[in-house]
GUTORVO-751128 format. One record per residue: y, z, x of N, C-alpha, C, O, CB in turn; residue in three letters. Coordinates in steps of 0.001 Angstrom, whole numbers, plus 500000, padded with zeros to 6 digits. Glycine has a CB too. Example, Ala and Ser with C-alpha at 12.3 -4.5 7.8 and 13.67 -1.06 7.14 Angstrom:
BEGIN
494310507800513190495500507800512300496700507800513200496681508465514236495527509046511308ALA/497750507080512850498940507140513670500030507870512900501138508039513409499402505725514084SER/
END
This chain:
BEGIN
416594248504667885415235249040668413414361247844668408414600247003667541414569250265667494MET/413386247630669234412896246155668939411244247315669174411200248498669512413514244338670396SER/410137246394668842408697246755668834408169246579670221408048245485670773407874245888667821PHE/407822247896670815406998247594672471405862246694672274404912247063671584406241249099673286ASP/405894245240672972404332244852673153403572245094674232402580244415674499404125243601673065SER/404108246386675149403170247106675721402077248023674927401187248503675629403867247817676517SER/402066248217673980401460249007672848400243248383672301399346249029671760402436249183671719ARG/400241246388672549399162245962671884398181245632673605398597244937674532399634244437670611VAL/397459246043673574396018246265674650396032244734675306396062244240676433394148246660673623PRO/395985244221673745395552242449674315396123240949673280396038240901672053393431242325674231SER/396701239818674198397070239020673376395981238468672061396424237698671209397521238061674247LEU/394680238905672019394167238129670504394758239379669603394694239249668381392044237803670236ASN/395168240241669993395753241472668647397123241554667924397991242149668564395800242956669229LEU/397358241235667125398216241242666502398538242222665549397784242451664603398179240357666175VAL/399620242833665725400569243820664431399916243624663036399615242446662843402411243223664182PRO/399646244381662113399101243626660904399595245264659877399113246391659758396919242986661076PHE/400903244458659271401263245361657928400707245332656590401106244411655877402493245174657603VAL/399756246258656032399082245896654628400450246866653734401572247330653937396977246636654407SER/399599246767652865400252247415651336400450249006651536401471249613651213399023247176649828VAL/399672249394651933399291250401652504400596251301653554401308252302653629398052249820653226ASP/400283250304654065401399250844655429402623250585655016403508251280655516401294250049656980ASP/402980249647654114403820249103653832404728250662653081405710251286653485403312247732653026MET/403909250827651962404267251868651138404735252789651955405881253222651828403280252357650320MET/403520253397653334403994254556654053405336254605654501406110255562654501403255254748655112GLN/405547253143654980406976253319655734408501253099654498409712253291654609406993251839657169THR/408055252859653953408921253016652773409180254823652650410218255458652837408041252244651282VAL/407813255304652267408123256956652387408878257652653616409754258517653613406757257687652393LEU/408178256915654772408763257604655998410135257495656015410779258544656025408268257081657274ASP/410838256215656022412231256009656289412788256224655391413996256413655532412647254960656684ILE/412302256290654266413204256233652826413663255031651751414099254071652387414441256671653205GLY/413692254800650247413974253485650814415419252869650536415770251693650438412936252547650279VAL/416178254127650436417718253629650208418274253178652187419175252482652653418926255440649253GLU/417405253838652673417696253255654073416853252456654678417150252253655856417871254146654962GLU/415869251906654285415585250952654655416065249288653913415748248184654354414394251329654724MET/417089249663652419417159248359652149418572248392652469419250247449652061416671247835650747LEU/419242249501653259420577249206653543419942248937655054420361249913655678421893250465653205ALA/419191248174655939418464248923657249418385247139657161418920246399657987416770250411657249GLY/417468246610655781417334245127656109418533244165655732418631242980656051416100244604655389ILE/419707245153654753420834244408654665421546244020656280421695242991656939421810245293653688ALA/421729244854656379422395244603657789421957243696658849422663243309659780422419245722658432ALA/420610243356658611419607242288659059420068241359659016420284240681660020418519242089658506TYR/420458240924657515420643239792656393421773239056657006421898237886657369421022240352654758ILE/422852240466657019424133240208657503424155239322658556424434238123658556424759241320657866GLU/423785240149659572423962239932660772423245238248661356423645237518662263423346241282661403GLU/421971238065660321421562236231660512422302235509659389422306234278659387419649235765660265ASP/422705235954658774424015234980657940425142234682658927425530233544659193424854235890656522PHE/425691235947659507426604235048660508426308234596661102427205233792661354427331235270661152VAL/425383234390661820424572232926662808423896231894662133423228231044662722423306233360663824ARG/424106231961660469423566230757659711423083229369660660421948228893660696424798230312658671TRP/424399228846661465424438227196662144423284228015663048423288227188663959426277226292663131GLU/422534228771663387421759228820664573420439228417664130419742227922665016421766230178665267ALA/419964228501663060418363228389662374418132227123661611419155226590661180418034229629661232PHE/416919226499661342416680225684661284416342225495659693415451226272659348415978225533662244ASP/416734224821658842417019225262657042416229223943656749416353222930657438419068225348656194LYS/415251224070655456414801223741654997414477224510653282414339225681652928414186223501655927THR/414450223165652513414363224038651185412843224509651118412283224013652095414805223105649716PRO/412078225152650477411301225871650312410290224463649722410577223490649026411789227211649476ARG/409006224917650383407847223971650025406879224401648969405857225078649088407040223712651217LEU/407430223855647900406852224184646575405442223316646057405469222090646155408056223926645539ALA/404138224041645470403118223838644343403308223828643136402822224798642554402301224570644327ALA/403872223046642471404520223560641050402964223591640492402266222853641188405872222336640066HIS/402209224248639414401286224125637994402046224210636848403234224511636734400198225254637799SER/401216223907635997401499224503635044401557225621634333401841225688633137401254224151634723SER/401234226705635208401565228030634658402120229083636381401782230207636751399786228724633638VAL/402812228316636857403563229017638017403629227919639123403543226709638916402760230449638584GLY/403821228632640533404431227875641798403819228831643152403880230060643178406410227862641714VAL/403438228280643855402904228686645083404324227865646151404736226711646036400992228012645285ILE/404738228802647009405294228233648189405295228606649312404913229748649568406237228071648131GLU/405736227722650328405998228229651608407471228430652124408027227332652093405348227389652461LEU/408196229274652522409231229126653543409324229406654898408881230480655306410052229651653213MET/409845228589655683409702228851657043411435228262657355412260227494656859408168227919657862PRO/411292229174658471412588228913659176412726229760660813411860230555661179413845229487658032THR/413566229526661395413333229731662728414859229508663567415499228457663527412101228670663182SER/415252230693664294416433230813665062416075229967666180417177229622666605416842232268665452ASP/415149229394666954415062228937668143414319229646669257413806229034670193416201228753668449GLY/414272231383669071413506232265669589412628232862669075411774233419669764413990232939669976LYS/412606232905667595411561233830667001410988232734665059411498232772663939412703235932666737GLU/410130232182665458409646231591664010409439232575662914409219233726663292408277230858664128TYR/409468232328661482408914233208660673408502232447659408409066231356659337409829234335660441ALA/407640232730658345407267232174657254406679232821655838405826233703655939406502231441657731PHE/406940232570655063406438233330653958405923232348652885406519231303652623407538234274653396LYS/404879232707652329403439232449651175404170233516650290404387234722650410401376232960651783TYR/404416232700649486405066233516648101404598232527646542404564231306646390407227233547648308VAL/404312233556645646404502232868644771404886233794643091405011235002642889403255231987644927ASN/404996232490642025405240233138641441404659232139640247404724230919640104406483233679641679GLY/403970233361639330403524233205638005403693234192636917403143235289636818402319232996638081HIS/404376233740636271405292234706634649403742235267634000403515236437633692406484233140632908PRO/402831234194633892401756234765632957401008235838633327400483236447632395400843233869632649LYS/400777236313634637399947237377635392400672238573634643399928239536634829400074237379637255ASN/401743238978633898402031240307633630401333240485632804401062241683632732403184240717633354THR/400419239375631426400338239948630709398589239721630977397877239980630007401242239652629562LYS/398049239348631990396774239149632546396474240831633522395415241211634021396869237497633620GLU/398013241633633515398009242757634679397683242405636032396880242776636888397059243805634394GLY/398565241582635918398481240862637781400272240666637750401086240461636849397239238615638095LEU/400335240799638814401907240507639643402552239678639721401991238794640368402063240549640721GLN/403700239350639349404114238365639191404205237082640090403972235880639956404935238725638872THR/404876238329641545404804237678642364404084238392643720404498239511644022406007237207642399VAL/403206237887644402402656238423645693403408237511647028404091236493647136400834238226645646THR/402979238275647691403603237283649157403519238002650192403869239179650275405216236778649218ALA/402943237178651233402746237575652748403698236640653935404372235616653824401018237330653079PHE/403511237168654609404362236931655982404137236750657188403502237657657725404990237672656230GLY/404538235584658051404388236091659738405753235925660402406669235277659896403206235069660726VAL/405791236297661089406482236652662103405807235888663713404656236141664070406455238313661977LEU/406689235006664494405952234519665864407153234271666424408340234245666101404846233177665891ALA/406320234059667574407968233935669285407394232280669428406325231670669442407575235470671811ASP/408852232018669520408812230293669597407877229666670690407028228774670660410365229669669976VAL/408546230774672007408013230091673055406689229899673374406344228946674072408436230517673946ASP/405780230843672861404590231185673056403694230281671721402610229710671840404561232895673084SER/404425230373670668403657229630669716402979230753668683402667230558667508402516228687670530GLY/402822232148669554401828233344668798402787234071667934404001234267667990401026234554669925TYR/401611234485666918402010235658666573402469236970666411401516237708666160401835235670666472PRO/403624237611666455403755238544666886403628239810665776403133240793666329404820238336667566VAL/404003240085664097403787240098662778403209239619662207403558238490661860404351239993662273LEU/401876240200661714401381239779660124402014241088659023401540242219659139399275239736660038ILE/402920240850658155402807241483656705402642241477655661403200240616654981403223241776656384SER/401931242287655165402328241892653331404005241494652904404851241661653782401973243576652225GLU/404345241083651835405644240985651758405726241127650083406852240924649627406235239590652508MET/404925241372649347405585241753648223405647242409648025405067242374646941405541241579647453THR/406239244226648274406684244998648704408131244606649322409222244849648806405778245445649368ILE/407863243888650653408888243587651315410133242586650936411214242403651497408345243251652274LEU/409465241932649592410575240826649079411140241578648010412261241342647558409987239268648514THR/410337242541647569411370243220646455412444244013647366413583244104646906410501244422645277ALA/412124244681648814413582245126649119414378243719650027415566243676650347413494246770650203LEU/413512242843650249414845242221650766415374241301649772416091240468650328414678241435652120ARG/415285241111648353415800240682647337417212241355646988418341240911646782414844240805646393THR/416598242709647019417904243929646474418476243941647573419664243995647257417553245634645967ALA/418413243926648759419297243912650033419713242819649577420396243120648598418760243952651563ALA/419708241645649714420094239879649867421199240435648491422263240880648922418350238167649436MET/421096240451647297422081240999645945422939242410646361423606242497645330420933241463644415SER/423097242842646668424027244118647260424856243608648198426048243828648413423234245340647982ALA/423903242744648845425244241960650173425871241298649652427094241350649781424915240979651440VAL/425352240556648982426633239392648278427919240236647127428959239749646683425538237941646998ALA/427397241489646931428187241960645804429098242586646748430245242661646309427473242922644616ALA/428913243097648012430029243422648724431226242500648583432364242719648167429660243515650032LYS/430614241354649071431779240216649268432261240051647970433454239756648037431300238721649874TYR/431723240132646394431963239412645537432363240094644526432879239422643633431118238693645334LEU/432275241592644310431985242049643012433586243104642875434087243421643954430193242973642954ALA/434161243494641829435218243918641801435349244938642539434270245242643047435548244062640790PRO/436458245822642921436342246633643938436738247683642399437309247364641356437412246396645605ALA/436157248972642844435617250094642243434683249883641441434733250690640513436413250771641658GLY/433908249223641369433288248712640489432031249797640408431523250019641508433036247221640800ALA/431357250620639112430370251429639302429295251122638201428682252131637850430877252808639322ASP/429025250269637743428716250242636347428084248829636414428697247762636429430032250465635274THR/426226249096636464425806247698636465424733247526635309423769248290635256425205247280637923MET/424952246322634211423971246378633562423122245414634486423478244823635505424206246082632116ALA/421784245424633782420360245232634339419469244510633531418484245182633226419707246473634594ILE/419483243096632971419036242037631844417633242227632826417853242209634037420022240154631587ILE/416514242369632480414913241875632511414640243414633653414983243394634835414507239703633426GLY/413994244603633005413955245680633936412324245358634471411561246169633947414303247338633144ASN/411729244543635229410476244530635797410403245054636773411154246003637000409985243550635974GLY/409209244508637971409341244999638898410308245196639980410306246040640877408691244732639101ALA/411329244036639662412251244158641055413635244804640268414602244120640604412608242331642024GLN/414094246050639202414850246593638439415362247508639493416399247351640138414262247098637194SER/414543248443639586414479249730640312414932249904642167415382250891642749412882250106640068GLU/414528248275642804415331247771643959416281247686643980416973248097644911415222246902644365PHE/416789247017642785418635246395642542419015247927642400419477248664643270419210245115640694GLN/418695248227641050419561249748641070419949250218642607420973249956643238418486251129640356ALA/418859250957642985418899251466644403420398250699645823421272251084646599417058250964644903LEU/419658249313645233420588248752647023421374248801646199422134249582646771420472247142648202ALA/421966248550645042423736248402644693424161249643644896425357249770645162424277247943643070PHE/423260250925644821424484252135644260424399252436646253425329252894646916423723254053642588GLN/423418252135646644423666252417648627424928251702649170425823252281649785422209251583649772ARG/424899250061648806426103249858649260427112249331648566427776248507649195426021249274650143LEU/427465249564647372428312249006646676428776250302645709429959250240645376427702247699646013VAL/428094251367645250428595252716644931428316252803643551429032253675643060430100252980645252GLY/427367252115642470427189251821641464426399252872641108425299253001641646426838250659641329ILE/426841253759640164426054254801639613426150255160637777426122256193637108426554256071640516ASN/426249253977637533425994253959636069425265252445635826425572251312636197427532254181635151LYS/424084253021634971423299251465634796422529251482632738421862252122631924421399251434636516LEU/423465250026633008423107249687631532421639248720631217421780247499631273424468248819630952ARG/420582249149630967418985248327631074419045247823629741419558248513628860417375249371631358LEU/418486246480629452417831245862628584416817244816629154417013243868629914418741245347627749TYR/415487245347628460414367244298628411414085243856627416414762244563626669413288244583628804ASP/413283242807626450412996242446625794411917243388625466411602243682624312412987241374625985VAL/411507243729626254409887244973626189410457245836626626411053245871627703408310244821627144ASP/410282247103625400411279247984625714410074249243626316410542250382626323412416248375624217PRO/408860249134626720408699249512627824408501249228629267407829249769630145408213249872627600VAL/409146248404629240409971248131630673410923248943631375410902249391632522410714247079630566ALA/411920249055630271413000249925629855413186251206630337414040251752631036412957250075628647THR/411486251771629413411238253272629513410756253017631114411721253292631827409944254058628247GLU/409957252721631675409622252620633048410583253001634385410478253914635204409295251326633122LYS/411749251700634227412788251355634870413645253225634671413999254093635469413575249706634040CYS/413650253135633740414954254816633426413580256139634050413719257269634518415585255278630558ALA/412563255454633813411798257406634017411777257109635950411956258140636599409140257815632933ALA/411599255958636674411036255543637793412879255882639085413220256090640249410254253498637395ASN/413402255708637726414881256113638401415444257837638336416159258372639183416110255134637467LEU/414974258384637275415622259495637156415463260337638259414537260365639069415303260077636070ALA/416895261304638171417012262348639294417269261663640765417104262075641914415596263243639339GLY/417788260325640160418653259579641237419810259429641388420305258684642233418491258586641339ARG/420366260053640663421777259945640962423020258950639947424207258669640109421669259370642418GLY/421789258590638675422402257144637866422565257617636384421604257709635620421191255614637901PHE/423762257888636060424073257823634510423163256636634135423223255531634676425800257539634083ASP/421914257150632683421388255527632632421551255267631532421501256330630913419968255088632964ILE/421790254160630629421713254090629285420970252940628881421248251835629349422957254109628719VAL/419820253140627845418921252587627533419571251311626017419913251677624893417803253876627296LYS/419552250219626415420358249321625678419153248403624427418188247695624714421208248202626997CYS/419611248719623249418632247374622523419114246173622933418105245502623149418645247231620825ALA/420290245363623218420256243848623647420990243887625001421357244738625812421044242756622510SER/421032242289624819421620241923626257423125242433626145423724243173626925421544240141626638GLY/423579241838624960425162242449624633425434243642624664426265244167625405425675242231623428GLN/424667244241623751425035246083624474424959246335625897425601247269626376423864247332623979GLU/424262245617626591423949246268627730424799245693629065424575246008630234422423246141627874ALA/425618244961628683427158244145629467428109244997628924429012245359629678427650242299628989VAL/428104245347627916429502246323627774430091247112628200429885248224627714429671246846627154GLU/431192247003629383431767247979630351431113247703631533431443248580632332431620249446629981GLY/430267246837632098429707246747633171430325245580634136430243244385633852428377246627632845ALA/430923246060635260431184244783635757430513243826636885430812242790637479432257244941636074GLN/429471244725636846428239243921637769427116243502636361427074244343635463427261245306639281ILE/426453242532636240425397241828635595424924241271636369425320240260636949425581241075634662ILE/423446242203636569422212241429637392421156240725635963421046241396634937421100242904638603THR/420684239795636048419765239041635726418808238725636583418921238209637695420196238145635331THR/417205239292635618416192239500637089414751239060635465413765239738635179416214242050638368VAL/415038238279635057413463237841634403412719236884634705413164236207635632413412237549633179THR/411686236532634259410523236020635168410216234451634240409669233510634816408920237370635213ALA/410607234364632916409859233142632241410208232182632971411312232143633514410142232787630795ASP/409199231151633103409415230405633752410033228888632586409274227926632466408124230421634674LYS/411193228892631963411709227736631023413289228004631067413757228984631648411031227814629320GLN/414064227056630407415533227078630656415291228413629071414668228485628012416712225048630507TYR/416183229157629825416437230546628450417765230640628838418089230194629938415474232406628520ALA/418841231311627873419673231902628066419663233089627735419442233468626585420397231437627775THR/419988234094629050419928235554628890421546236252628645421998237220628034419163236166630332ILE/422119235101629543423549235471629157424571234375628557424949233402629209424184236003630396LEU/425001234673627139425707233429626765427249233899627022427635234998627419425357232909625101THR/428156232539626620429737232772627357430365234200626473431101235121626828431028231048627024ASP/429867233960625523430746235221624956430837236370625706431879237021625775430264235730623705ASN/429272236825626579428878238247626927429668238411628765429509239357629537426738238383626823MET/430333237382628952430760237597630040432313237540629743432748236898628787430165236693631028VAL/433259238357630752434696238982630270435239238541631802434641238745632858434784241011629735GLY/436391237957631645437006238019633201436624239532633787436381240616633256438912237793633212ALA/436715238909635538436405240111636522434974240669636502434499241636637097437337241316636191GLY/434524239955635811432997240426636320432302239255637485432777238190637879431838240497634746VAL/430908239981637861430135239462639237429210239653638641428856240793638339430170240075640705HIS/428206237986638125427205237887637758426019237790638535425914236622638912427344237178637142ILE/425085238486638941423652238639639940422887237718639550422117238326638805422751239996639882ASN/422499236383639551421807235843638738420720235593639632420893234577640304422402234797638034ALA/419226236449639932418300236273640337417010236037640302416177235928641203418413236625640591ILE/416897235931638460415653235797637753414844234837638814415471234058639531415862235138636144GLY/413660234923638860412913233609639640412965232381638945412648232237637765411372233804639884GLY/413467231294639884413871230755639963413127229754640025412003230252640092414476231038640444ASP/412998228454640052412008226930640022413261225766639369414446226042639186410208227092638573CYS/412639224534639123412830223116638453412846223800637084411722224226636821411532221795638724PRO/413756224050636113413745224027634599413639225528634054412989225923633086412464223113634043GLY/414253226086634718414352227821634498415501228264634704415781228554635867413522228726635398LYS/416283228409633888417708229078634034417518230314633408416471230685632877418969228285633355THR/418843231105633507419486232209632696420495232403631951420671233198631027419694232929633215GLU/421485231224632646422614231690631930423039230399631283422621229302631653423739232404632838LEU/423756230555630455424234229105629789425671228595630302426703229254630427424359229259628061HIS/425464227352630541426172226747631165428352226469631167429298226061631841425295225762630864LYS/428124226824630405429921227192630102430065228361631149431105228535631784430433227892628170ASP/428802229250631298429983230651632260429843230051633998430616230365634903428975233047632165ILE/428842229280634100428896228228635634430293227723635565431232227919636337427677226650635701LEU/430232227129634623431951226185634235433245226828634599434289226274634944432282225960632462LEU/432929228384634429434650229243634019434013229992635925434972230421636568434837231086631687ARG/433032230077636452432758230503637379433401230042638755433750228881638969431664230426637248SER/433541231300639852433276230601641156432109230641641696431704231741642071434008230986642087ASP/431474229748641834429802230169642414429280230120643538429643229143644193428842229517641960ILE/428164231166644305428362231577645807426945230810645408426795230344644279428664233419646624PHE/425907230718646441424926230420646962424373230073648382425105229549649221424808229794646387VAL/423165230354648613422312230548649927422419229130650565423442228712651106420613231026649636GLU/421490228575650468421572226748650906421588225740649436420872225442648480419788226181651981TYR/422893225480650003422580224462648286421510223508648192421286223459646982423878223346647823PRO/420566222570648881420286221654648338418705222414647760417917221890646973420431220317649310PRO/418577223668648371417803224577647185417713225057645951416791225164645143417733225327647348GLN/419570225500645960419620226219644846419877225229643672419606225495642501420644227296644984THR/420602223690644237420835223191643308419386222196642558419423221399641621422072222560643741ARG/418149222662643448416808222104642522416320223316641303415876222980640205415259221820643761ILE/416486224667641704415790225593641347416641226916640884416157228025640656414910225768642389GLU/418611226381640763419104227543640866419687227166639019419397226164638365420297227841642427GLY/420504228285638604421040227836637862422167226558637962422530225934636965421315228792637491GLU/422560226333639076423686225271639179422447223988638635422982222987638160424583225080641140ILE/421373223974638665420591222863638368420941222268636819420455221302636231419057223320638539GLN/421976223232636398422640222193634706423217221982635257422995223175635052423247222499633180GLN/424347221494636336425740221193636486425374219368637083424288218796636991426674222525637793LEU/426708218789637689426539218051638378426107218192640065426615219082640746427458217562638057ASP/425455217547640446424935217304641553426041217479642950425619217663644092424353215935641323ALA/427728217367642541428268217707643355428896218493642903429721218559643814428697217035643939ASP/429303219378642025429771220573641418430159221504642599429223221414643392428675221208640450HIS/430890222169642986431589222522643934430712224252643932430725225023642972433416222272643587PRO/430089224479645135429974226058645626430598226347647151431253225635647912428251226518645672VAL/430055227826647259430429228274648267429461228903649333428763229852648976431256228989647872ILE/429390228506650418427664229293650641428134230693651227428962230826652128426344228333652074GLU/427635231455650732427300232889651289427746233118652466428658233883652778425960233205651386LEU/426930232275653322427095233099654771428451232787655441428733233501656403425871232656655913TRP/429394231767655058430494231439655175431428232979654732432171233760655328430633230072654316GLN/430958232857653558432110234208653178431558235593654405432326236414654907431789234928650936VAL/430394235525654590430386237005655332431020236447656632431774237284657129428676237866655596ILE/430958235429657252431511235033658547433105234740658418433598234350659476430712233720659078ALA/433709234817657686434779235521657133435613233710657004436795233399656859435573237089658360GLY/434366232863657136435360231270657127435634231360655497436734230835655325434264229373657696GLN/435239231688654559435426231541653356435735232676652473435090233701652695434494230963652999ARG/436786232702651302436606233934650546436078234099650021435676233096649432437094234367650039ASP/435366235585649526435184235609648222435555236318646907435663235888645759434359235660648273GLY/435636236939647179436493238104645201437956237794645744438374238375646746436177240890644932ARG/438783236786644999440176236848645423441261237230644541442437237006644827440508235692645870ASN/440817237914643267441224238005642014440667239093641372439474239353641524440997236909641362SER/441373239742640689441356241009639561439864240181638388438739240538638039443563241206638445ALA/440823238869638135440120238351636649439409237201636799439355236296635966441145238000635467ARG/438474237250638606437984235978639053436855236427638222436743237575637793437816235544640721GLN/435913235338637986434704235568637545433753235115638866434096234038639356434472234768636132VAL/432575235803639529432081235311640376430753235517640099430362236609639686432540235656641447THR/429827234346640326428330234275640227427209233664641362426942232507641686428169233510639070LEU/426463235510641994425590234740642991424514234395642255423742234992641504425145235489644264PHE/424722232636642878423374231870641725422315232081643208422292231152644016423700229445640907ASP/421568233206643444420456233519644407418999232529644195418903232144643030420095235186644161SER/418126232165644892417237231826644394416099232147645680415020231555645718417508230463643808VAL/416447233021646566415930233366648024415926232447648601415810231346648064414742233887648263GLY/416094232678650305415819231870650933415464232604652589415705233720653050416902230879650678PHE/414807231410653147413794231761654427414496232505655099413848233534655289413256230638655372ALA/415540232568655607416344233505656350416188234671655774415709235665656319417706233204656452ILE/416528234605654813416415236588653992415129236938654868415260237640655870415866236853651588GLU/413615236335654396412203236771655074412504236969656469412201238032657012410963235645654944ASP/412947236243656956413151236479658583413783237429658922413372238037659910413779235542659298PHE/415008237908658234415412238922658440414636239941658374414574240732659315416222239024657895SER/413896240101657223413196241681656792411994241282657603411036241836657063412801242162654839ALA/411722240820658293410413240519659203410995241045660313410249241823660908409829238909659417LEU/412146240879660835412638241144661975412710242514661968412201243217662840413789240504662246ARG/413562243083660649413911244644660447412601246092661003412830247223661430414143244708658546TYR/410958245200660675409799245417660135409526245368661764409126246245662530409097244380658881LEU/409799244374661923409156244387663124409551245726664249408796246437664912409504242972663703ARG/411193245710664125411232246817664839412032247938664351413188248275664608411604246494665999ASP/410922248557663401410096249516662898408881250520663519408553251702663414409644248863662080GLN/408460249414664169406703249621663938406735250731664985406206251751664542405412248070664380LEU/407328250897666620407533251545666769407850253740666431407383254868666585407797250657666895GLU/408772253076666002408872254633664979407957254700663842407976255854663414410417254870664179ARG/407304254090663287406596254808662155405192254425662576404246254881661933407029254321660540THR/404920253365663939403516253408663944402426253476662632401486254232662386403341254474664684GLY/403217251919661666402547251921660418401946250919660178402252250431659090403222252120659447ARG/400801250098661039400173249246661322398545249030662204397919249708663020401100248824661735TYR/398435248374661861396864248007662789396681246918663138396993245930662474395556248166662170GLU/395982246893664570396058245786665511394468245038664727393492245682664343396044246399667529ASN/394681243332664672394133242355664033393859241474664836394666240728665389394754241918663112LEU/392478241494664986391790240746666536392053238706665653391242238047665002389029241541666962ASP/393362238395666036393474237056665303393629235797666002393666234696665453394538237088664472MET/393734236070667501393712235128668670392817235023669407392629235721670404394517235250669425ILE/391992233935668929391144233356670977391327233648671744391850232620672174391172232271671809ALA/391419234723673005391620234327674073390907234585675460390724235591676146392601234569674065ASP/390584233259675577389340232797676399389916233967677992390936234649678091389312230471676698PRO/388941233802678853389493234168679995390172232971680440391335233078680830388547234714680933ASP/389501231656680432390184230411680721390537229524679663389775229134678778389465229702681556GLU/391853229202679823392946229010678585391739227607677287391584227492676071395087227961679612PRO/391135226782678694390631225250678218388937226101677948388020225279677984390784223530679856ARG/388463227612677692387221227086677870387025227715676752386821228886677073386345227277679092ASP/386959227591675409386985228020673870385523227934673768385025229021673474387893226996672686LEU/384581226862673938383239226798673565383143228114674572383237229207674013382281225243673841PHE/382996228101675747382380228879676872382491230217676049381477230839675732383220228821678486GLY/383525230560675777384085232352674874382925232516673716382453233611673411386152232293673723MET/382554231325673145381674231786672417380031231597672839379127232031672126382030231236671235ILE/379826230952673984379020230721674407378025232607674933376954233157674681379636229569675382LEU/379667232978675990379553234250676342379240235089675649378294235848675860380343234628676740ARG/380418235124674119379711236229672818378230236176672632377664237248672844380271235839671205ALA/377479235176672285376732234884672160375857235850673120375192236830672785376874233714672141GLY/375993235450674051374917235981675559374868237660675735374063238160676521375753235307677358ALA/375768238464674963375973239911674751375796240264673597376516241218673304377114240381675062GLN/374881239776672465374415240078671190373371240700672067372414241289671564374098238900669978ARG/
END
């Protein structure tokens, strides 16, 4: 289903999904259904990966964080996301990550959707993780460790429950309050939850390990001895040059799957490795061109840093729900004079009407 542009009475009006609209959309559709829907759009777009313009995100780094633009286009539609990553924000009562995005028509250049993307990014990140795990996790996996129980943790759990079949969670965070928060938010949603006192305890018995921490530094959230044979690692913590979560030895004995190598080699776990270290592009697995998991003892690693095509997919999905939900407002965003060459005259006519 696509958005009916005939409902927009003028070209100057652009549908805008606010934070409240997004929250109501999630409640209307259901978080699990939205995760599954976004995941389906991601898979569809990854299969046609070669149709997209691709570039590493444009990043402006500072001593306290990063601000990034993430653009892409399939030749018919264009999307970009503005997103920041500021780990210090949590201590100041602010979100670590905030975002907004735009979907536009390539033929005219006009935007067709403007949306908050703080919540939408959380949904698409979790959906992307679960899509990767469909191809990489061991068969019959039902237990996941989540190390880092901040804003992304509940979305990850619900996506893996819906798409992979996870029903047991082992939670750990250096801040026990975060773990209590995560466990409370997921109560009554069909999980057997164990709150752990260390990362080592969290990984015990887990077939999938998700690391989702935000500190902007080299760190060792997982050491080599914590990862046994047959495990799938979902490394999705906030990524940038100089920020890692896994010990290098884990990488050296894993089959590594990435989104867009030129970006991941700068920002991901593989920045610790030689520039020519072999990796597999996940789109090739989804498209059936490469193997994902091929043995029970294989250690697979999804070194996710987030890529613009995933945001494109999420914005496409959201645009296609507007007719269903009606959760948007029209913003007067585009100058639309009667005569396209007479922009100044439009101002004069507006003055005459005052």
